[in-house]
DSSP file (Angstrom, degrees, kcal/mol; ACC not computed):
  #  RESIDUE AA STRUCTURE BP1 BP2  ACC     N-H-->O    O-->H-N    N-H-->O    O-->H-N    TCO  KAPPA ALPHA  PHI   PSI    X-CA   Y-CA   Z-CA
    1    1 A X              0   0    0      0, 0.0     2,-0.7     0, 0.0     0, 0.0   0.000 360.0 360.0 360.0 127.4  104.3  118.8  131.5
    2    2 A X        +     0   0    0      1,-0.1    27,-0.1     2,-0.0    26,-0.0  -0.775 360.0 167.0 -90.8 115.4  106.8  116.0  132.2
    3    3 A X    >   +     0   0    0     -2,-0.7     3,-1.5    25,-0.3     2,-0.2   0.144  27.1 134.3-114.0  18.5  107.3  113.9  129.1
    4    4 A X  T 3  S+     0   0    0      1,-0.3    26,-0.2    26,-0.1    25,-0.2  -0.569  82.5   6.6 -67.7 125.1  110.4  112.0  130.4
    5    5 A X  T 3  S+     0   0    0     24,-2.9    -1,-0.3     1,-0.3     2,-0.2   0.442 102.6 122.7  83.1   1.6  109.9  108.2  129.5
    6    6 A X    <   -     0   0    0     -3,-1.5    25,-3.0    23,-0.1     2,-0.4  -0.703  62.4-122.0 -98.1 152.8  106.7  108.9  127.5
    7    7 A X  E     -a   31   0A   0     70,-0.4    72,-3.5    -2,-0.2    73,-1.8  -0.781  27.2-173.0 -97.3 136.6  106.4  107.8  123.9
    8    8 A X  E     -ab  32  80A   0     23,-3.1    25,-3.0    -2,-0.4     2,-0.4  -0.975  13.9-148.6-125.0 141.6  105.6  110.4  121.2
    9    9 A X  E     -ab  33  81A   0     71,-2.7    73,-2.9    -2,-0.4     2,-0.5  -0.939  14.5-169.5-104.4 131.7  104.9  109.7  117.7
   10   10 A X  E >   -ab  34  82A   0     23,-2.5    25,-2.0    -2,-0.4     3,-0.9  -0.888   7.2-156.8-127.7  97.2  106.0  112.4  115.1
   11   11 A X  E 3  S+ab  35  83A   0     71,-2.1    73,-1.5    -2,-0.5    25,-0.2  -0.473  85.0  22.9 -68.7 144.8  104.9  112.3  111.5
   12   12 A X  T >  S+     0   0    0     23,-2.0     3,-1.0    72,-0.2     7,-0.5   0.810  81.4 149.6  62.8  30.4  107.1  114.2  109.1
   13   13 A X  T <   +     0   0    0     22,-1.4    23,-0.1    -3,-0.9    -2,-0.1   0.330  49.0  77.4 -79.3   5.6  109.9  113.7  111.6
   14   14 A X  T 3  S+     0   0    0     21,-0.3     2,-0.3     1,-0.1    -1,-0.2   0.662 102.6   4.7 -87.5 -17.3  112.6  113.6  109.1
   15   15 A X  S X> S+     0   0    0     -3,-1.0     4,-1.2    30,-0.0     3,-1.1  -0.969 104.0   1.8-154.9 166.8  112.9  117.2  108.2
   16   16 A X  H 3> S-     0   0    0     -2,-0.3     4,-2.1     1,-0.2     5,-0.2  -0.175 120.8  -4.8  61.2-136.6  111.7  120.7  109.0
   17   17 A X  H 3> S+     0   0    0      2,-0.2     4,-1.9     1,-0.2    -1,-0.2   0.790 134.7  55.7 -64.0 -34.4  109.2  121.3  111.9
   18   18 A X  H <> S+     0   0    0     -3,-1.1     4,-2.9    -6,-0.5    -5,-0.3   0.961 109.1  45.4 -66.5 -48.9  108.9  117.5  112.5
   19   19 A X  H  X S+     0   0    0     -4,-1.2     4,-2.8    -7,-0.5     5,-0.2   0.886 112.8  49.1 -62.9 -41.9  112.5  117.0  113.0
   20   20 A X  H  X S+     0   0    0     -4,-2.1     4,-2.3     2,-0.2    -1,-0.2   0.883 113.5  49.1 -65.4 -36.1  112.8  120.1  115.3
   21   21 A X  H  X S+     0   0    0     -4,-1.9     4,-2.7     2,-0.2    -2,-0.2   0.958 110.6  49.3 -66.9 -49.4  109.8  118.8  117.3
   22   22 A X  H  X S+     0   0    0     -4,-2.9     4,-2.6     1,-0.2     5,-0.2   0.918 112.5  48.6 -63.2 -43.1  111.3  115.2  117.5
   23   23 A X  H  X S+     0   0    0     -4,-2.8     4,-3.1     2,-0.2     5,-0.2   0.945 112.1  47.7 -60.5 -47.3  114.7  116.7  118.8
   24   24 A X  H  X S+     0   0    0     -4,-2.3     4,-1.1    -5,-0.2    -2,-0.2   0.911 112.6  49.8 -63.2 -39.8  113.0  118.9  121.4
   25   25 A X  H  <>S+     0   0    0     -4,-2.7     5,-2.4     2,-0.2     3,-0.2   0.928 113.1  46.3 -63.1 -46.4  110.9  115.9  122.6
   26   26 A X  H ><5S+     0   0    0     -4,-2.6     3,-2.1     1,-0.2    -2,-0.2   0.886 108.4  55.3 -63.2 -42.0  114.0  113.7  122.9
   27   27 A X  H 3<5S+     0   0    0     -4,-3.1    -1,-0.2     1,-0.3    -2,-0.2   0.809 106.5  51.1 -60.6 -26.0  115.9  116.4  124.7
   28   28 A X  T 3<5S-     0   0    0     -4,-1.1   -25,-0.3    -3,-0.2    -1,-0.3   0.199 130.4 -95.5 -93.2  14.6  113.2  116.5  127.2
   29   29 A X  T < 5S+     0   0    0     -3,-2.1   -24,-2.9     1,-0.2    -3,-0.2   0.544  73.9 143.8  87.2   5.6  113.4  112.6  127.7
   30   30 A X      < -     0   0    0     -5,-2.4     2,-0.6   -26,-0.2    -1,-0.2  -0.441  54.3-124.2 -72.5 149.1  110.7  111.4  125.4
   31   31 A X  E     -a    7   0A   0    -25,-3.0   -23,-3.1   -28,-0.2     2,-0.5  -0.878  37.8-156.0 -84.3 117.0  111.0  108.2  123.4
   32   32 A X  E     -a    8   0A   0     -2,-0.6    20,-2.6   -25,-0.2     2,-0.6  -0.843  16.5-164.6-109.0 126.3  110.4  109.5  119.9
   33   33 A X  E     -ac   9  52A   0    -25,-3.0   -23,-2.5    -2,-0.5     2,-0.5  -0.942  15.6-155.2-102.7 119.4  109.0  107.4  117.0
   34   34 A X  E     -ac  10  53A   0     18,-3.0    20,-2.4    -2,-0.6     2,-0.5  -0.837   7.6-166.5-102.1 128.1  109.6  109.3  113.8
   35   35 A X  E     +ac  11  54A   0    -25,-2.0   -23,-2.0    -2,-0.5   -22,-1.4  -0.952  25.5 142.7-112.0 128.6  107.3  108.5  110.7
   36   36 A X  E     - c   0  55A   0     18,-1.1    20,-2.0    -2,-0.5    21,-0.1  -0.975  52.2-136.4-161.2 152.2  108.4  109.7  107.4
   37   37 A X  S    S+     0   0    0     -2,-0.3     2,-0.9    18,-0.2    20,-0.1   0.576  90.1  83.4 -91.4  -7.2  108.4  108.6  103.8
   38   38 A X     >  -     0   0    0      1,-0.2     4,-1.9    18,-0.1     5,-0.2  -0.855  62.9-170.7 -88.4 103.8  112.0  109.8  103.4
   39   39 A X  H  > S+     0   0    0     -2,-0.9     4,-2.4     2,-0.2     5,-0.2   0.870  79.8  48.0 -68.0 -42.0  113.9  106.9  104.7
   40   40 A X  H  > S+     0   0    0      1,-0.2     4,-2.3     2,-0.2    -1,-0.2   0.962 116.1  43.2 -69.8 -48.9  117.4  108.5  104.7
   41   41 A X  H  > S+     0   0    0      1,-0.2     4,-2.1     2,-0.2     5,-0.2   0.865 116.6  47.9 -68.4 -34.9  116.2  111.8  106.4
   42   42 A X  H  X S+     0   0    0     -4,-1.9     4,-2.5     2,-0.2    -1,-0.2   0.923 112.0  48.2 -71.4 -42.2  114.1  109.9  109.0
   43   43 A X  H  X S+     0   0    0     -4,-2.4     4,-2.7    -5,-0.2     5,-0.2   0.889 110.0  54.6 -63.0 -38.2  116.8  107.4  109.8
   44   44 A X  H  X S+     0   0    0     -4,-2.3     4,-1.8    -5,-0.2    -2,-0.2   0.938 112.9  40.7 -64.1 -44.7  119.3  110.3  110.3
   45   45 A X  H  X S+     0   0    0     -4,-2.1     4,-2.3     2,-0.2     6,-0.3   0.950 113.9  53.1 -66.2 -48.2  117.1  112.1  112.8
   46   46 A X  H  X>S+     0   0    0     -4,-2.5     5,-2.3     1,-0.2     4,-1.6   0.913 112.3  45.5 -48.5 -49.3  116.2  108.9  114.5
   47   47 A X  H  <5S+     0   0    0     -4,-2.7    -1,-0.2     1,-0.2    -2,-0.2   0.868 110.3  53.9 -64.1 -36.3  119.8  108.0  114.9
   48   48 A X  H  <5S+     0   0    0     -4,-1.8    -1,-0.2     1,-0.2    -2,-0.2   0.877 119.8  32.5 -65.9 -38.9  120.8  111.5  116.1
   49   49 A X  H  <5S-     0   0    0     -4,-2.3    -1,-0.2    -5,-0.1    -2,-0.2   0.542 108.7-113.5-103.0  -5.3  118.2  111.5  118.8
   50   50 A X  T  <5S+     0   0    0     -4,-1.6    -3,-0.2    -5,-0.3    -4,-0.1   0.804  74.1 129.6  77.3  30.7  118.1  107.8  119.8
   51   51 A X      < -     0   0    0     -5,-2.3     2,-0.3    -6,-0.3   -18,-0.2  -0.269  59.8 -95.8-101.6-169.0  114.6  107.4  118.5
   52   52 A X  E     -c   33   0A   0    -20,-2.6   -18,-3.0    -2,-0.1     2,-0.4  -0.840  25.4-146.1-109.8 151.0  112.9  104.9  116.2
   53   53 A X  E     -c   34   0A   0     -2,-0.3     2,-0.4   -20,-0.2   -18,-0.2  -0.961  12.5-175.0-117.7 136.6  112.2  105.4  112.5
   54   54 A X  E     -c   35   0A   0    -20,-2.4   -18,-1.1    -2,-0.4     2,-0.1  -0.946  25.9-132.0-136.8 106.5  109.1  103.9  110.8
   55   55 A X  E     +c   36   0A   0     -2,-0.4     2,-0.3   -20,-0.2   -18,-0.2  -0.369  44.0 161.9 -62.6 130.2  108.9  104.3  107.1
   56   56 A X        -     0   0    0    -20,-2.0     2,-0.7    -2,-0.1   -18,-0.1  -0.941  43.3-156.8-162.5 133.1  105.3  105.7  106.3
   57   57 A X    >   -     0   0    0     -2,-0.3     3,-3.2     3,-0.2     7,-0.4  -0.889  18.3-161.6 -98.2  91.9  103.3  107.4  103.7
   58   58 A X  T 3  S+     0   0    0     -2,-0.7    -1,-0.1     1,-0.3     6,-0.1   0.724  88.6  63.0 -56.4 -22.0  100.5  108.9  105.9
   59   59 A X  T 3  S+     0   0    0      1,-0.1     2,-0.6    46,-0.1    -1,-0.3   0.514  93.3  74.5 -76.4  -1.6   98.4  109.3  102.7
   60   60 A X    <>  -     0   0    0     -3,-3.2     4,-2.6     1,-0.2     5,-0.2  -0.942  69.5-160.1-115.9 109.4   98.4  105.5  102.4
   61   61 A X  H  > S+     0   0    0     -2,-0.6     4,-2.6     1,-0.2     5,-0.2   0.877  92.0  51.0 -59.9 -42.7   96.1  103.9  105.0
   62   62 A X  H  > S+     0   0    0      2,-0.2     4,-2.4     1,-0.2    -1,-0.2   0.941 112.9  47.5 -62.6 -48.9   97.9  100.5  104.7
   63   63 A X  H  > S+     0   0    0      1,-0.2     4,-2.4     2,-0.2    -2,-0.2   0.931 112.3  47.6 -61.6 -42.6  101.3  102.1  105.2
   64   64 A X  H  X S+     0   0    0     -4,-2.6     4,-2.9    -7,-0.4     5,-0.2   0.930 112.4  49.5 -59.7 -48.7  100.2  104.2  108.2
   65   65 A X  H  X S+     0   0    0     -4,-2.6     4,-2.2    -5,-0.2    -2,-0.2   0.941 113.3  47.4 -58.4 -46.1   98.5  101.1  109.9
   66   66 A X  H  X S+     0   0    0     -4,-2.4     4,-2.0    -5,-0.2    -1,-0.2   0.927 113.9  46.0 -66.4 -44.4  101.6   99.0  109.4
   67   67 A X  H  X S+     0   0    0     -4,-2.4     4,-2.3     2,-0.2    -2,-0.2   0.940 111.5  51.9 -62.8 -47.9  104.0  101.8  110.7
   68   68 A X  H  X S+     0   0    0     -4,-2.9     4,-2.8     1,-0.2     5,-0.2   0.894 109.0  49.5 -60.8 -43.0  101.9  102.5  113.7
   69   69 A X  H  X S+     0   0    0     -4,-2.2     4,-2.4    -5,-0.2    -1,-0.2   0.919 113.3  48.2 -61.8 -41.5  101.8   98.8  114.7
   70   70 A X  H  X S+     0   0    0     -4,-2.0     4,-1.6     2,-0.2    -2,-0.2   0.861 110.9  49.4 -64.2 -35.8  105.5   98.6  114.4
   71   71 A X  H  X S+     0   0    0     -4,-2.3     4,-3.0     2,-0.2     5,-0.4   0.904 109.5  50.6 -70.0 -45.2  106.0  101.7  116.4
   72   72 A X  H  X S+     0   0    0     -4,-2.8     4,-3.0     1,-0.2    -2,-0.2   0.947 109.6  51.8 -59.1 -45.6  103.7  100.5  119.2
   73   73 A X  H  < S+     0   0    0     -4,-2.4    -1,-0.2    -5,-0.2    -2,-0.2   0.890 114.5  45.4 -52.0 -40.0  105.8   97.2  119.3
   74   74 A X  H  < S+     0   0    0     -4,-1.6    -2,-0.2    -5,-0.2    -1,-0.2   0.906 137.3   1.6 -76.6 -41.2  109.0   99.3  119.5
   75   75 A X  H  < S-     0   0    0     -4,-3.0    -3,-0.2     1,-0.3    -2,-0.2   0.270  98.3-113.6-137.0  13.6  107.9  101.8  122.2
   76   76 A X     <  -     0   0    0     -4,-3.0    -1,-0.3    -5,-0.4    -2,-0.1  -0.048  62.6 -23.7  79.7 178.3  104.5  101.1  123.4
   77   77 A X  S    S-     0   0    0      1,-0.1   -70,-0.4    -4,-0.1     2,-0.1  -0.383  77.1-107.7 -67.7 141.0  101.3  103.2  123.0
   78   78 A X        -     0   0    0      1,-0.1   -70,-0.2   -72,-0.1     3,-0.1  -0.403  20.7-165.5 -74.6 145.3  102.0  106.9  122.4
   79   79 A X  S    S+     0   0    0    -72,-3.5     2,-0.4     1,-0.3   -71,-0.2   0.760  83.9  29.1 -88.7 -34.8  101.3  109.5  125.0
   80   80 A X  E     -b    8   0A   0    -73,-1.8   -71,-2.7     2,-0.0     2,-0.5  -0.965  61.6-164.2-129.5 140.0  101.6  112.3  122.3
   81   81 A X  E     -b    9   0A   0     -2,-0.4     2,-0.5   -73,-0.2   -71,-0.2  -0.991  10.0-174.7-121.5 130.4  101.0  112.4  118.6
   82   82 A X  E     -b   10   0A   0    -73,-2.9   -71,-2.1    -2,-0.5     2,-1.0  -0.966   9.9-156.2-125.0 116.1  102.4  115.2  116.6
   83   83 A X  E     +b   11   0A   0     -2,-0.5   -71,-0.1   -73,-0.2   -73,-0.1  -0.772  33.5 145.7-102.4 102.1  101.5  115.6  113.0
   84   84 A X        +     0   0    0    -73,-1.5   -66,-0.3    -2,-1.0   -72,-0.2   0.346  28.3 131.7-111.2   5.6  104.1  117.6  111.0
   85   85 A X        -     0   0    0      1,-0.1     2,-1.6   -68,-0.1   -74,-0.1  -0.333  63.9-119.6 -63.7 137.1  103.8  115.6  107.6
   86   86 A X  S    S+     0   0    0      2,-0.0     2,-0.3    -2,-0.0    -1,-0.1  -0.399  73.1 101.2 -88.2  61.7  103.4  118.0  104.8
   87   87 A X        +     0   0    0     -2,-1.6     2,-0.3     2,-0.0    18,-0.1  -0.972  36.5 119.4-136.4 156.1  100.0  117.1  103.2
   88   88 A X        -     0   0    0     -2,-0.3     2,-0.3    17,-0.1    -2,-0.0  -0.966  41.5-116.5 170.3 178.7   96.7  118.7  103.6
   89   89 A X        -     0   0    0     -2,-0.3     2,-1.5     2,-0.1    16,-0.1  -0.996  28.3-110.2-144.1 146.1   93.9  120.4  101.8
   90   90 A X  S    S+     0   0    0     -2,-0.3     2,-0.3     2,-0.0    -2,-0.0  -0.604  72.4 122.6 -75.6  94.1   92.2  123.8  101.7
   91   91 A X  S    S-     0   0    0     -2,-1.5     2,-0.3     0, 0.0    -2,-0.1  -0.992  70.4 -96.4-154.6 147.1   88.9  122.7  103.4
   92   92 A X        +     0   0    0     -2,-0.3    -2,-0.0     1,-0.2     3,-0.0  -0.521  42.8 164.6 -62.9 127.1   87.0  123.7  106.5
   93   93 A X    >   +     0   0    0     -2,-0.3     3,-1.6     3,-0.0     2,-0.4   0.485  42.7 103.8-122.9 -12.2   87.8  121.4  109.4
   94   94 A X  T 3  S+     0   0    0      1,-0.3     3,-0.1     3,-0.0    -2,-0.0  -0.588  97.5   6.8 -71.8 129.6   86.5  123.5  112.3
   95   95 A X  T 3  S+     0   0    0     -2,-0.4     2,-0.3     1,-0.3    -1,-0.3   0.476  97.4 137.7  79.2   1.7   83.2  122.0  113.4
   96   96 A X    <   -     0   0    0     -3,-1.6     2,-0.4     2,-0.0    -1,-0.3  -0.624  41.6-147.9 -84.0 141.6   83.6  119.0  111.1
   97   97 A X        +     0   0    0     -2,-0.3    -3,-0.0    -3,-0.1     2,-0.0  -0.887  56.7   9.7-107.0 141.2   82.7  115.5  112.4
   98   98 A X  S    S-     0   0    0     -2,-0.4     2,-0.1     2,-0.0    -2,-0.0  -0.013  98.0 -42.0  90.0 169.3   84.3  112.4  111.4
   99   99 A X        -     0   0    0      1,-0.1     2,-0.2    -2,-0.0    -2,-0.1  -0.334  54.2-112.5 -70.8 150.5   87.5  111.7  109.2
  100  100 A X        -     0   0    0      1,-0.1     2,-0.2    -2,-0.1    -1,-0.1  -0.618  45.0-101.9 -74.8 141.9   88.5  113.6  106.1
  101  101 A X    >   -     0   0    0     -2,-0.2     3,-3.0     1,-0.1     4,-0.2  -0.508  24.8-127.1 -72.5 135.3   88.3  111.2  103.1
  102  102 A X  G >  S+     0   0    0      1,-0.3     3,-2.2    -2,-0.2     4,-0.2   0.761 106.3  70.4 -52.7 -28.5   91.7  110.0  102.2
  103  103 A X  G >  S+     0   0    0      1,-0.3     3,-1.1     2,-0.2    -1,-0.3   0.747  87.3  68.0 -67.9 -18.6   91.1  111.2   98.5
  104  104 A X  G <  S+     0   0    0     -3,-3.0    -1,-0.3     1,-0.2    -2,-0.2   0.649 101.0  48.2 -72.9  -7.9   91.2  114.8   99.8
  105  105 A X  G <         0   0    0     -3,-2.2    -1,-0.2    -4,-0.2    -2,-0.2   0.365 360.0 360.0-112.4   1.3   95.0  114.2  100.5
  106  106 A X    <         0   0    0     -3,-1.1    -1,-0.1    -4,-0.2    -2,-0.1   0.459 360.0 360.0 -95.6 360.0   95.9  112.8   97.2
Protein backbone atom coordinates (compact mmCIF):
# COMPACT_ATOMS: atom_id res chain seq x y z
CA UNK A 1 0.00 0.00 0.00
CA UNK A 2 1.38 3.39 -0.97
CA UNK A 3 0.90 5.82 1.92
CA UNK A 4 3.10 8.61 0.59
CA UNK A 5 1.25 11.90 0.93
CA UNK A 6 -1.62 10.35 2.88
CA UNK A 7 -2.63 11.57 6.33
CA UNK A 8 -2.55 9.17 9.27
CA UNK A 9 -3.85 9.83 12.79
CA UNK A 10 -2.02 7.95 15.57
CA UNK A 11 -3.37 7.99 19.12
CA UNK A 12 -0.79 7.32 21.81
CA UNK A 13 1.86 8.47 19.35
CA UNK A 14 4.10 9.99 22.00
CA UNK A 15 5.64 6.71 23.15
CA UNK A 16 5.85 2.96 22.73
CA UNK A 17 3.99 1.26 19.92
CA UNK A 18 2.30 4.53 18.91
CA UNK A 19 5.63 6.34 18.48
CA UNK A 20 7.10 3.41 16.55
CA UNK A 21 4.03 3.34 14.30
CA UNK A 22 4.21 7.11 13.73
CA UNK A 23 7.89 6.83 12.78
CA UNK A 24 7.24 3.97 10.36
CA UNK A 25 4.39 5.84 8.69
CA UNK A 26 6.49 9.00 8.35
CA UNK A 27 9.44 7.04 6.94
CA UNK A 28 7.09 5.79 4.25
CA UNK A 29 5.93 9.28 3.32
CA UNK A 30 2.74 9.69 5.34
CA UNK A 31 1.76 12.97 6.97
CA UNK A 32 1.34 11.91 10.62
CA UNK A 33 -0.84 13.56 13.24
CA UNK A 34 0.09 12.42 16.74
CA UNK A 35 -2.55 12.46 19.48
CA UNK A 36 -1.33 12.08 23.05
CA UNK A 37 -2.03 13.49 26.48
CA UNK A 38 1.71 13.71 27.21
CA UNK A 39 2.57 16.99 25.51
CA UNK A 40 6.35 16.73 25.92
CA UNK A 41 6.61 13.24 24.43
CA UNK A 42 4.07 13.94 21.70
CA UNK A 43 5.82 17.12 20.62
CA UNK A 44 9.19 15.35 20.64
CA UNK A 45 8.03 12.59 18.30
CA UNK A 46 6.14 15.03 16.06
CA UNK A 47 9.26 17.20 15.78
CA UNK A 48 11.44 14.18 15.03
CA UNK A 49 9.23 12.94 12.18
CA UNK A 50 8.00 16.28 10.83
CA UNK A 51 4.43 15.55 11.90
CA UNK A 52 1.79 17.41 13.84
CA UNK A 53 0.99 17.08 17.53
CA UNK A 54 -2.48 17.43 19.01
CA UNK A 55 -2.93 17.28 22.77
CA UNK A 56 -5.72 14.86 23.47
CA UNK A 57 -7.14 12.67 26.21
CA UNK A 58 -9.05 10.14 24.14
CA UNK A 59 -11.16 9.18 27.16
CA UNK A 60 -12.59 12.72 27.10
CA UNK A 61 -15.02 13.22 24.23
CA UNK A 62 -14.64 17.02 24.15
CA UNK A 63 -10.84 16.74 24.10
CA UNK A 64 -10.92 14.17 21.30
CA UNK A 65 -13.41 16.16 19.22
CA UNK A 66 -11.30 19.32 19.51
CA UNK A 67 -8.05 17.53 18.67
CA UNK A 68 -9.54 15.80 15.63
CA UNK A 69 -10.90 19.09 14.29
CA UNK A 70 -7.47 20.69 14.72
CA UNK A 71 -5.73 17.76 13.04
CA UNK A 72 -8.11 17.79 10.07
CA UNK A 73 -7.45 21.53 9.67
CA UNK A 74 -3.69 20.77 9.78
CA UNK A 75 -3.46 17.78 7.47
CA UNK A 76 -6.85 17.06 5.95
CA UNK A 77 -9.09 14.07 6.49
CA UNK A 78 -7.17 10.96 7.51
CA UNK A 79 -6.66 7.96 5.27
CA UNK A 80 -5.58 5.83 8.24
CA UNK A 81 -6.53 5.79 11.91
CA UNK A 82 -4.22 3.92 14.27
CA UNK A 83 -5.23 3.58 17.92
CA UNK A 84 -2.26 2.91 20.21
CA UNK A 85 -3.47 4.87 23.23
CA UNK A 86 -3.24 2.83 26.40
CA UNK A 87 -6.80 2.64 27.61
CA UNK A 88 -9.23 -0.19 27.45
CA UNK A 89 -11.44 -2.56 29.31
CA UNK A 90 -11.76 -6.29 29.59
CA UNK A 91 -15.02 -6.71 27.71
CA UNK A 92 -16.24 -8.67 24.73
CA UNK A 93 -16.03 -6.52 21.60
CA UNK A 94 -16.36 -9.13 18.85
CA UNK A 95 -19.90 -9.05 17.51
CA UNK A 96 -20.77 -5.90 19.44
CA UNK A 97 -22.79 -3.19 17.72
CA UNK A 98 -22.41 0.49 18.55
CA UNK A 99 -19.86 2.37 20.59
CA UNK A 100 -18.59 1.35 23.99
CA UNK A 101 -19.81 3.72 26.71
CA UNK A 102 -17.12 6.21 27.69
CA UNK A 103 -17.61 5.20 31.33
CA UNK A 104 -16.02 1.85 30.44
CA UNK A 105 -12.72 3.66 29.89
CA UNK A 106 -12.67 5.69 33.10
